[in-house]
C-alpha positions as CSV (number, residue, x, y, z in Angstrom):
1,M,-16.3,20.5,-19.0
2,N,-13.5,18.0,-18.4
3,D,-14.0,15.2,-15.9
4,P,-11.9,15.4,-12.7
5,V,-8.7,13.5,-13.0
6,L,-9.4,12.0,-9.6
7,R,-12.6,11.6,-7.7
8,L,-12.9,9.8,-4.4
9,S,-16.4,9.4,-2.9
10,G,-17.1,8.1,0.5
11,I,-13.8,6.3,0.9
12,S,-13.5,4.3,4.1
13,K,-10.8,1.9,5.2
14,A,-10.2,0.0,8.5
15,Y,-7.6,-2.6,9.4
16,N,-8.7,-5.7,11.2
17,A,-12.2,-4.9,10.1
18,G,-14.9,-6.4,12.3
19,L,-12.4,-7.5,15.0
20,P,-12.1,-6.0,18.5
21,S,-8.8,-4.5,17.4
22,E,-10.3,-2.7,14.4
23,V,-8.5,0.5,13.5
24,S,-10.5,2.9,11.3
25,V,-8.0,4.9,9.2
26,L,-10.2,6.7,6.6
27,R,-13.8,7.7,7.3
28,G,-15.9,8.7,4.4
29,I,-13.2,10.6,2.4
30,D,-14.4,12.8,-0.5
31,L,-11.9,14.4,-2.8
32,T,-12.0,15.8,-6.3
33,V,-8.8,16.9,-8.2
34,A,-9.3,18.9,-11.4
35,P,-7.1,18.7,-14.5
36,G,-3.9,20.5,-13.8
37,E,-4.6,21.0,-10.1
38,V,-1.8,20.4,-7.5
39,V,-3.2,19.5,-4.1
40,A,-1.1,19.4,-0.9
41,L,-2.1,16.7,1.5
42,V,-0.8,17.5,5.0
43,A,-0.8,14.9,7.7
44,P,1.5,13.6,10.4
45,S,3.0,10.1,10.2
46,G,0.5,7.4,10.9
47,A,-2.6,9.5,10.0
48,G,-3.4,7.4,6.9
49,K,-2.1,9.5,4.1
50,S,-0.1,6.6,2.5
51,T,-3.3,4.5,2.7
52,L,-5.3,7.2,1.0
53,L,-2.7,7.6,-1.8
54,H,-2.5,3.9,-2.3
55,I,-6.3,3.7,-2.7
56,A,-6.3,6.7,-5.0
57,G,-3.6,5.1,-7.1
58,L,-5.4,1.7,-7.3
59,L,-2.7,-0.1,-5.2
60,D,-5.2,-0.8,-2.5
61,T,-9.0,-1.1,-2.3
62,P,-11.3,0.7,0.1
63,D,-13.8,-1.0,2.4
64,S,-16.5,1.3,0.9
65,G,-16.7,4.2,-1.5
66,T,-15.6,4.7,-5.1
67,V,-12.5,5.7,-7.0
68,E,-12.8,7.4,-10.4
69,I,-9.7,8.0,-12.6
70,A,-10.4,10.4,-15.5
71,G,-14.1,9.7,-15.3
72,T,-13.9,5.9,-15.1
73,D,-15.3,4.3,-12.0
74,M,-12.7,1.7,-10.9
75,T,-15.0,0.0,-8.4
76,G,-15.1,-3.7,-9.0
77,Q,-12.8,-3.6,-12.0
78,S,-10.6,-6.6,-12.7
79,D,-6.9,-6.6,-11.6
80,R,-5.9,-6.4,-15.2
81,K,-8.0,-3.3,-15.8
82,R,-6.7,-1.7,-12.6
83,T,-3.1,-2.5,-13.5
84,G,-3.6,-1.0,-17.0
85,V,-5.1,2.2,-15.7
86,R,-2.4,2.5,-13.0
87,R,0.4,2.0,-15.5
88,R,-1.0,4.4,-18.1
89,D,-2.6,7.1,-16.0
90,V,-0.9,7.2,-12.6
91,G,2.6,8.1,-11.5
92,F,4.0,7.4,-8.0
93,I,6.8,9.0,-6.1
94,Y,7.8,7.9,-2.6
95,Q,10.0,9.3,0.1
96,F,12.8,6.9,-0.9
97,H,13.7,6.7,-4.6
98,H,13.4,2.9,-5.1
99,L,15.6,3.1,-8.2
100,L,17.0,-0.1,-9.6
101,P,20.7,0.0,-8.5
102,E,22.1,-2.0,-11.4
103,F,20.7,0.4,-14.0
104,S,21.8,3.9,-14.9
105,A,19.6,7.0,-14.3
106,V,18.5,7.0,-17.9
107,E,17.8,3.3,-17.9
108,N,15.6,3.6,-14.8
109,I,13.4,6.0,-16.8
110,V,13.5,4.0,-20.0
111,L,12.4,0.7,-18.4
112,P,8.8,1.6,-17.5
113,Q,8.3,3.0,-21.0
114,L,9.4,-0.2,-22.5
115,A,6.9,-2.1,-20.3
116,N,4.3,0.2,-21.7
117,G,5.1,-0.6,-25.3
118,V,7.2,2.4,-26.2
119,S,10.2,1.8,-28.6
120,K,13.6,1.9,-27.0
121,A,14.7,4.9,-29.1
122,A,11.6,7.0,-28.2
123,A,12.0,5.9,-24.5
124,Q,15.6,7.0,-24.5
125,T,14.7,10.4,-26.0
126,R,12.0,11.1,-23.5
127,A,14.2,9.9,-20.6
128,L,17.0,12.3,-21.6
129,H,14.5,15.1,-22.1
130,L,13.1,14.6,-18.6
131,L,16.5,14.5,-17.0
132,D,17.4,17.7,-18.8
133,Q,14.2,19.3,-17.4
134,V,15.4,18.6,-13.8
135,G,18.9,19.7,-14.5
136,I,20.8,16.4,-14.4
137,A,21.1,15.3,-18.0
138,H,24.8,15.2,-17.5
139,R,24.3,12.4,-14.9
140,A,22.3,10.2,-17.2
141,S,24.8,7.3,-17.3
142,H,25.4,7.2,-13.6
143,R,24.0,4.5,-11.4
144,P,22.0,5.5,-8.3
145,A,24.9,4.8,-5.9
146,E,26.9,7.4,-7.8
147,L,24.2,10.1,-7.4
148,S,23.5,12.4,-4.5
149,G,20.2,12.0,-2.6
150,G,18.7,15.0,-4.4
151,E,19.8,13.6,-7.8
152,Q,18.4,10.2,-7.0
153,Q,15.0,11.7,-6.2
154,R,15.0,13.8,-9.3
155,V,15.5,10.6,-11.3
156,A,12.6,9.1,-9.4
157,F,10.5,12.1,-10.4
158,C,11.4,11.5,-14.1
159,R,10.6,7.8,-13.8
160,A,7.1,8.6,-12.4
161,L,6.4,10.9,-15.3
162,A,8.0,8.7,-18.0
163,N,4.7,7.3,-19.3
164,E,3.0,10.7,-19.3
165,P,0.4,10.0,-16.6
166,R,-2.6,12.1,-15.9
167,L,-2.3,11.9,-12.2
168,L,0.8,12.1,-10.0
169,L,0.7,10.8,-6.4
170,A,3.7,11.7,-4.2
171,D,4.2,10.5,-0.6
172,E,6.6,12.9,1.2
173,P,8.8,13.1,-1.9
174,T,11.4,15.3,-0.3
175,G,11.0,14.0,3.3
176,N,14.4,12.2,3.2
177,L,16.4,15.2,2.2
178,D,18.0,18.1,4.1
179,P,16.1,21.4,4.0
180,A,18.2,23.1,1.4
181,T,18.2,20.1,-1.0
182,S,14.5,19.5,-0.3
183,D,13.6,23.0,-1.5
184,Q,15.6,22.7,-4.7
185,V,14.3,19.2,-5.4
186,F,10.7,20.3,-4.7
187,A,11.1,23.3,-7.1
188,A,12.3,20.8,-9.8
189,L,9.2,18.6,-9.2
190,M,6.8,21.6,-9.4
191,E,8.5,22.7,-12.6
192,L,7.9,19.2,-14.1
193,V,4.3,19.1,-12.9
194,R,3.5,22.6,-14.2
195,G,5.3,22.0,-17.5
196,T,3.3,18.8,-18.2
197,G,0.0,20.1,-16.9
198,L,-0.8,17.0,-15.0
199,S,-2.8,16.8,-11.7
200,A,-1.0,15.9,-8.5
201,V,-1.7,15.0,-4.9
202,I,1.5,15.6,-2.9
203,A,1.6,14.5,0.7
204,T,4.0,16.6,2.9
205,H,4.3,17.7,6.5
206,N,6.2,20.8,5.3
207,L,3.7,23.7,5.5
208,E,6.0,26.0,3.4
209,L,6.1,23.5,0.6
210,A,2.3,22.9,0.9
211,A,1.7,26.7,0.5
212,R,3.3,26.5,-2.9
213,M,0.5,24.3,-4.2
214,D,-2.9,25.2,-5.5
215,R,-4.9,23.9,-2.6
216,Q,-4.1,22.5,0.9
217,I,-6.0,19.9,2.7
218,R,-5.4,18.1,6.0
219,L,-6.1,14.5,7.0
220,D,-7.4,14.6,10.5
221,A,-9.0,11.7,12.4
222,G,-9.6,9.9,9.1
223,Q,-11.3,12.8,7.4
224,L,-10.2,15.6,5.1
225,V,-10.5,19.2,6.2
226,P,-9.2,22.5,4.6
227,L,-5.9,23.5,6.0
């Protein structure tokens, strides 16, 4: 049996820990994501979903609990080890695209591959393939400012998948788009995810989008409950 791609066990996180103003954000979170599973994380703004995703993606550390990525316990690992696993195994998508404005769409997808040791020719081929999968290969040479909001976010999706991660973490990936564009862009994201077979945790407040995923969970008062 394959190991879960992500396993969170007893994850707790508080800000201003030990002070009178301590705010407990996560309280003993347990979450397991199977290979190929797409999980919807539903929570209002300020509920701690970004903190949870950052911990799951090794961008932050919990006060207690363990994070396992593809069967490897990352607790107490060095920054170098965490960075290597994050670069190789985890892809991130945010509400805002965060594309580099001075580079074209295809270059934004090539750069993380070069940083991971991929040849320029191979990186270019994969970047163009990903852009074709989301229907904007014809916009490959355009810079972010020349793209619509939906196109920018599709490029961000491709960049997140450039290094073929095992786990995708997305924080309100269509939250900055109008409803019609959001639906189209989300469909493109799901096609990418299903086509590559990777696991994903996608945070959204849109219940219609959440219903299109394999499982729905809600972050409520620092704990996860079925939706």
